[in-house]
N, C-alpha and C positions, 0 to 999 in steps of 0.2 A: 504494500500500500504506500507508505511514505518513501520507501527505498526507490521505487520506480521513478518518483518525481525528484529525487535528490541526484543532481548531476555529478556529485562527488562519490556516490556509492559505488564501490568496486573499482575505483580508480586509484592507482598508487601515486605517491608524490613524484616518483620518477616519470611516470606516464604524463603527469601534469606538466612537468618541466619540459619533457620532450615535445609535447604538443605546443607549449608556449614558444619554444625555440623555433619550431617549424612555422608557427603562425606569425611571429614577430621577427624572425630571421636571425637576430643577433642578441647576445647578452647586453650589448650597449643599449639596444632598444628596450629590453626588459628593465634595465637599470634606470632608464628615463621614466618608465611607467611605475615601477616599484623601487623606491629609493632605498636599496639595501646594499651593503658593501659586497656581499658575495656575487652580485651581478656586475659590480663596477671594478673590482680589483682582482686581477688574475682569476677570472670566472671559469668555472667548469661545472659539469653536472654533479660530479662527486662532492666538490666543496659546497655547492649550493644545497645539495641534499643534507649534508652534515649540519649546515647552519639552520636550514628550515626545520629539521627534525628537533632541534633544540630551542627554537625560537617561535613560540606560538603566534605572536602578533605578526611576524613576517610571513609565516605559513598562511595565516588567514588572508593577508593581502594577496599572496600569490594565488590562493584558491579563488578569491573573488575575481582576480584578473582572468583566471581560467574560465570561470563561468561567463564572464563578459565576452571572452574570445569565442567560446562556444556559440553564444548567441549571435555574435557578429558573423561567424562562419555558417550560420544557419544549421548547426548540428544539435541545437537544443530547442 
């Protein structure tokens, strides 16, 4: 019931980052949309995952950007 309407249900943080990189093309673009250090200084999927797993406020911002990008790409 609620799970079907939750765009984050069943999606890993790694999948979210991969989708965002495919959608916005670069970490630089992500860093302009979500002002977090892991997107701006020596960015990588691995370092971003480590940071976002430990930082709930940053993860929430990335998840909200993911939902927006899904809507923009008409996949939601």
